[in-house]
N, C-alpha and C positions, 0 to 999 in steps of 0.2 A: 581473539582473531575473528574478523567478521567477513562473511561472504558478501561480495560487492555487486551481486547481480539480483535483479528483481524480475519475477515472472508475473506479467499482467494479463488482463483479459485479451489483449491483442496477440498473445502467445509470443511476444517479442521480449528478449532479455534486455534489461536496462541497467546501467550502472547505478548503484545505490546512491551515489552522490547526487544523481539527477532528481531524487525524491525531494530535494530541497526546493525544487521549482514547481512541485506538484501539490495540488489540493484534491484529496479524494472525496467524491460524493457518491451517493447511491440513489437512484441508478446512475450509471456512468453516462447514459444518454436516454432518451425517451423510450427506446426500444430494448433496453437492457436492464434486467433485474438482478444481475449478478452482484454478489458481494465479494469483498476481498478479505483475506486473512493474512496475518503476519506470523512468522516463526522467529522466535527470539533465542539468542544464546548469550548468556551473561549480560542481559539487558540490551543487546544490540539486535537490530532487525537482520534476519537472515534472508527472508524472501517474502513476497506478497503473492497470494494466489486467490482465485475466485471460488465462490460457492462452498466455502469450508467453514462458515460461521454464521450465527444468527445475531451476533452482537456487534453490528457495524459501528455503532456509536463509540463503543469501547476502543475499537481499532482506530477510528478517526482521532480519538483523544490521544492514543498512544503515538500516532504519527505526529500530531501537533506537538506533543510533549518532546519528541525526539528531533523534530525538524522545524518547529515553529511555523512560519508562513510559506506557502507555495501555492501554485495554481496549475491545474491540469487543463491543457487546451482541448 
């Protein structure tokens, strides 16, 4: 079973399915140095949070592996 909400820098909850449309970069904008981290259960993403990891490239790879292509406006 997978939790279908995602907690992002904006402090807004998103449906996990929406991640398919997003591409995570760091920083998220010119004034933001926050990173994101994922919590997995049985290989499924539970949620994404900020400032909880130093290995952003690994997270980006995990996202790409799970969701392929997406873009974040």
